[in-house]
C-alpha positions as CSV (number, residue, x, y, z in Angstrom):
1,M,-122.1,127.1,50.2
2,R,-122.0,128.2,53.8
3,V,-121.2,124.9,55.6
4,I,-121.3,123.9,59.3
5,F,-118.9,121.0,59.8
6,M,-119.6,118.6,62.7
7,G,-117.0,115.9,63.4
8,T,-114.5,114.7,66.0
9,P,-112.0,111.9,65.3
10,D,-109.3,111.3,62.7
11,F,-111.9,109.9,60.3
12,S,-113.5,113.3,59.9
13,V,-110.4,115.3,59.2
14,P,-110.1,114.6,55.4
15,V,-113.7,115.6,55.0
16,L,-113.1,118.9,56.8
17,E,-110.0,119.6,54.6
18,A,-112.0,118.9,51.4
19,L,-114.9,121.1,52.4
20,S,-112.7,124.0,53.5
21,A,-111.0,123.9,50.1
22,R,-114.2,124.1,48.2
23,H,-116.8,125.8,50.4
24,E,-117.0,128.4,53.2
25,V,-116.9,126.5,56.5
26,V,-118.5,129.0,58.8
27,C,-118.0,127.0,62.0
28,V,-116.7,123.6,63.2
29,Y,-118.4,121.7,65.9
30,C,-116.6,118.9,67.7
31,Q,-116.5,117.1,71.1
32,P,-114.8,119.0,73.9
33,P,-111.1,118.4,74.6
34,R,-110.5,115.2,76.7
35,P,-107.9,114.3,79.3
36,A,-105.1,112.3,77.6
37,G,-101.5,111.3,78.0
38,R,-99.5,110.7,81.2
39,G,-100.3,114.1,82.6
40,K,-104.0,113.7,81.7
41,K,-104.1,117.2,80.3
42,D,-107.0,118.3,78.1
43,R,-106.2,117.4,74.5
44,P,-108.2,118.8,71.6
45,S,-109.8,116.3,69.2
46,P,-108.1,115.7,65.8
47,V,-110.9,117.9,64.2
48,Q,-110.4,120.7,66.6
49,A,-106.7,120.7,66.0
50,R,-107.0,120.7,62.2
51,A,-109.8,123.3,62.2
52,E,-107.7,125.7,64.3
53,A,-104.7,125.2,62.0
54,L,-106.9,126.2,59.1
55,G,-108.1,129.3,60.9
56,L,-111.6,128.1,61.3
57,A,-114.0,129.0,64.2
58,V,-114.5,126.1,66.5
59,R,-117.3,125.3,69.1
60,H,-117.3,122.3,71.2
61,P,-120.5,122.3,73.4
62,V,-121.2,119.4,75.7
63,G,-124.7,119.2,74.3
64,L,-127.1,120.7,71.8
65,R,-130.4,120.5,73.6
66,D,-129.9,123.9,75.2
67,A,-132.1,126.7,73.6
68,A,-129.4,129.2,73.7
69,E,-127.0,126.8,72.0
70,Q,-129.5,126.0,69.3
71,E,-130.0,129.7,68.7
72,R,-126.3,130.2,68.2
73,F,-126.3,127.3,65.7
74,A,-129.2,128.8,63.8
75,A,-127.6,132.3,63.8
76,L,-124.9,130.9,61.5
77,K,-127.4,130.9,58.7
78,A,-125.7,127.9,57.0
79,D,-126.8,126.4,53.8
80,V,-126.1,122.8,55.0
81,A,-124.4,121.1,57.9
82,V,-122.1,118.1,57.2
83,V,-121.8,115.6,60.0
84,V,-119.3,112.7,60.2
85,A,-118.5,110.9,63.4
86,Y,-119.5,113.8,65.6
87,G,-120.6,112.0,68.7
88,L,-123.7,114.0,69.8
89,I,-127.3,113.4,68.9
90,L,-128.8,116.3,66.9
91,P,-132.3,117.5,68.1
92,R,-134.9,118.5,65.6
93,S,-134.2,122.2,65.8
94,I,-130.6,121.6,64.8
95,L,-131.5,119.2,62.0
96,Q,-133.9,121.9,60.6
97,A,-131.7,125.0,61.0
98,P,-129.6,124.8,57.9
99,R,-131.4,125.7,54.6
100,L,-130.7,122.3,53.1
101,G,-130.7,120.4,56.4
102,C,-127.9,118.1,57.8
103,L,-126.1,115.5,55.7
104,N,-124.4,112.6,57.4
105,I,-121.4,110.7,56.0
106,H,-121.9,107.1,57.1
107,A,-119.2,104.4,56.6
108,S,-121.4,101.5,55.5
109,L,-123.9,100.6,52.8
110,L,-127.2,101.5,54.6
111,P,-129.3,100.0,55.9
112,R,-126.5,97.5,56.8
113,W,-124.5,98.5,59.8
114,R,-126.3,101.4,61.2
115,G,-124.7,102.5,64.5
116,A,-121.4,103.1,66.1
117,A,-118.9,100.7,64.6
118,P,-119.7,99.9,60.9
119,I,-116.2,99.4,59.8
120,H,-115.2,96.9,62.5
121,R,-118.5,95.1,62.1
122,A,-118.3,94.7,58.3
123,I,-114.8,93.1,58.6
124,M,-115.8,90.9,61.5
125,A,-118.9,89.7,59.7
126,G,-116.9,88.8,56.6
127,D,-118.7,91.3,54.2
128,D,-116.9,91.4,50.9
129,R,-118.0,95.0,50.2
130,T,-118.8,98.1,52.1
131,G,-118.8,101.8,51.2
132,V,-120.0,105.3,52.2
133,C,-123.6,106.7,52.1
134,I,-124.5,110.4,52.1
135,M,-127.7,110.5,54.1
136,Q,-130.2,113.2,54.7
137,M,-130.4,113.1,58.6
138,D,-133.6,112.6,60.5
139,E,-134.2,112.0,64.2
140,G,-133.6,108.2,64.0
141,L,-130.3,106.3,64.3
142,D,-128.8,106.4,60.7
143,T,-132.4,106.0,59.3
144,G,-132.6,108.9,56.9
145,P,-132.9,108.7,53.1
146,V,-129.7,108.2,51.1
147,L,-128.7,110.8,48.6
148,L,-125.5,109.2,47.3
149,R,-123.8,105.8,47.7
150,R,-120.2,104.8,47.0
151,E,-119.2,101.1,47.2
152,T,-115.7,99.6,47.6
153,P,-114.4,95.9,48.1
154,I,-112.9,94.8,51.4
155,G,-109.5,93.3,50.8
156,A,-108.7,89.8,52.1
157,E,-106.1,91.2,54.5
158,E,-107.5,94.6,55.2
159,T,-107.7,95.7,58.8
160,T,-110.2,98.2,60.3
161,A,-107.3,100.8,60.2
162,D,-106.7,100.3,56.5
163,L,-110.4,100.4,55.6
164,H,-111.0,103.4,58.0
165,D,-108.4,105.5,56.0
166,R,-109.9,104.5,52.6
167,L,-113.4,105.2,53.5
168,S,-112.5,108.6,54.9
169,V,-111.1,109.6,51.6
170,I,-114.0,108.2,49.8
171,G,-116.4,110.1,52.1
172,A,-114.6,113.3,51.4
173,E,-115.0,112.8,47.7
174,A,-118.6,111.8,48.0
175,I,-119.7,114.7,50.1
176,L,-118.2,117.2,47.6
177,Q,-120.1,115.4,44.8
178,A,-123.3,115.5,46.8
179,L,-123.0,119.2,47.5
180,D,-122.3,120.0,43.9
181,R,-125.5,118.2,42.9
182,L,-127.8,119.5,45.6
183,P,-130.8,120.0,45.6
184,D,-131.2,117.8,42.5
185,L,-130.2,114.5,44.1
186,M,-133.1,112.1,44.9
187,A,-133.4,111.1,48.5
188,V,-134.0,107.4,48.4
189,P,-135.6,106.0,51.6
190,Q,-133.9,103.1,53.1
191,P,-135.5,99.6,52.7
192,G,-137.0,98.0,55.7
193,E,-135.2,94.7,55.0
194,G,-131.5,94.1,55.5
195,V,-131.2,96.4,58.5
196,T,-128.2,95.5,60.8
197,Y,-126.8,97.4,63.8
198,A,-123.1,97.9,64.3
199,A,-122.9,97.8,68.1
200,K,-120.0,99.6,69.8
201,I,-117.0,97.4,70.2
202,D,-116.7,95.8,73.7
203,K,-113.2,95.0,74.9
204,A,-114.6,91.6,76.1
205,E,-114.8,90.7,72.4
206,A,-111.1,91.0,72.0
207,R,-109.8,87.7,73.5
208,I,-109.2,85.1,70.8
209,D,-110.8,81.8,71.1
210,W,-108.6,79.4,69.1
211,T,-111.4,76.8,69.0
212,C,-113.2,79.1,66.5
213,P,-112.8,78.4,62.7
214,A,-109.8,80.1,61.2
215,P,-111.9,82.6,59.0
216,E,-113.6,83.9,62.2
217,V,-110.3,84.3,64.0
218,D,-108.8,86.0,61.0
219,R,-111.7,88.5,60.8
220,Q,-111.6,89.1,64.6
221,I,-107.9,90.0,64.4
222,R,-108.3,92.3,61.4
223,G,-111.6,93.8,62.6
224,L,-110.3,94.8,65.9
225,S,-107.0,96.2,64.7
226,P,-105.7,98.6,65.9
227,F,-108.2,99.1,68.7
228,P,-109.0,97.4,71.0
229,G,-106.7,94.8,69.5
230,A,-107.5,91.1,69.5
231,W,-105.3,89.4,71.9
232,T,-104.0,86.1,73.2
233,E,-101.9,85.2,76.2
234,I,-98.2,84.1,75.7
235,A,-96.2,83.2,78.7
236,G,-98.5,85.2,81.0
237,E,-98.4,88.3,78.8
238,R,-101.2,89.7,76.8
239,V,-100.0,90.1,73.2
240,K,-102.2,91.9,70.7
241,L,-102.4,90.4,67.2
242,L,-102.9,93.2,64.6
243,R,-102.6,91.7,61.2
244,S,-103.2,88.2,59.9
245,R,-104.1,86.0,56.9
246,L,-105.5,82.5,56.4
247,A,-102.9,79.8,56.2
248,E,-102.5,76.2,55.3
249,G,-102.4,73.6,58.2
250,Q,-104.3,71.8,60.8
251,G,-103.8,71.0,64.4
252,A,-105.2,71.2,67.9
253,P,-106.7,74.7,68.5
254,G,-104.0,77.1,69.5
255,Q,-101.2,74.8,68.3
256,V,-98.2,76.6,66.9
257,L,-97.6,75.1,63.5
258,G,-94.4,77.0,62.7
259,A,-93.2,80.6,63.0
260,F,-96.5,82.5,64.0
261,T,-99.0,80.2,62.2
262,I,-101.6,79.0,64.7
263,A,-104.0,76.2,64.3
264,C,-107.7,77.0,64.9
265,G,-110.9,75.0,65.4
266,S,-110.5,74.3,61.6
267,G,-107.8,75.7,59.4
268,A,-105.0,78.0,60.6
269,V,-104.1,81.7,60.8
270,E,-100.7,83.3,60.1
271,V,-100.1,86.3,62.3
272,L,-98.3,89.1,60.3
273,E,-98.1,91.8,62.9
274,A,-98.4,91.9,66.7
275,Q,-97.7,94.1,69.7
276,R,-96.3,93.2,73.1
277,E,-97.4,95.1,76.2
278,G,-95.8,98.5,76.4
279,K,-94.1,98.0,73.0
280,R,-94.7,99.2,69.5
281,P,-96.4,97.0,66.8
282,M,-93.9,94.8,65.1
283,A,-93.8,92.4,62.1
284,A,-94.2,88.9,63.3
285,H,-90.7,87.9,62.4
286,E,-89.3,90.8,64.3
287,L,-91.4,90.1,67.4
288,L,-90.3,86.4,67.4
289,R,-86.7,87.4,67.9
290,G,-87.5,88.2,71.5
291,L,-90.5,86.1,72.2
292,V,-90.6,82.4,72.3
293,L,-94.1,80.9,71.5
294,P,-95.3,77.9,73.5
295,D,-96.4,74.7,71.8
296,I,-100.1,75.8,72.2
297,L,-101.6,79.1,72.8
298,R,-104.6,79.2,75.2
């Protein structure tokens, strides 16, 4: 098929690679380069960098509502557009331009976790399963009918980073299966019940409240890893906690029960990986060689 690919972050790269190996990717759309690094020089997105390495045409308009931009898109005469974490709203004329429309790869089991942060929210809510949906896009926010669904369990110690990487691969496999079976796949409307919204992660959510139950603290640590990183203050320093698991023990909220095991409002959490300010992530035993924990974390 003639495919337009639309994506921006790392999550989208395995999908681009899979599509380019099987189909003719006539153009790649992504977000414009952004200032990054110490010099604040414009840096291309992961998708742009990979597309250029593959020798694919790349466009990164700041918007798609301009009539001339919409005409350029339609002139590609694509069979289908595949969209995954692109970052721009697609107007109706864009959605209708490809012969078979626009398909979105969404990292949740729709209608649960529509919106910006489905992987984070699934872990933080304690979901035991998630997955990927291939959805026929409409003008709503992740409201289109589902063509194909793939489920996977969420591991007891899995972080957002871990699950992100697994779902990216599952999404790449699923879109190839969906394209192979188009247009015979049945588009199943999403039910009206069970709708939840995965609001964008706010940094204000990242400070750990040790009075919360241990399962909630554990999910916060894993769900916010690696970004923005759940944190606690240790000797005036903000330390990000990146991996954890539930542990045995009881104590006052924030009490250090041994090594990096911390009592919560009920139960306890063992921190497995953490990161000091300006340092790389470290295993807990490595970090504790240079950091003395107080009796109680606040």
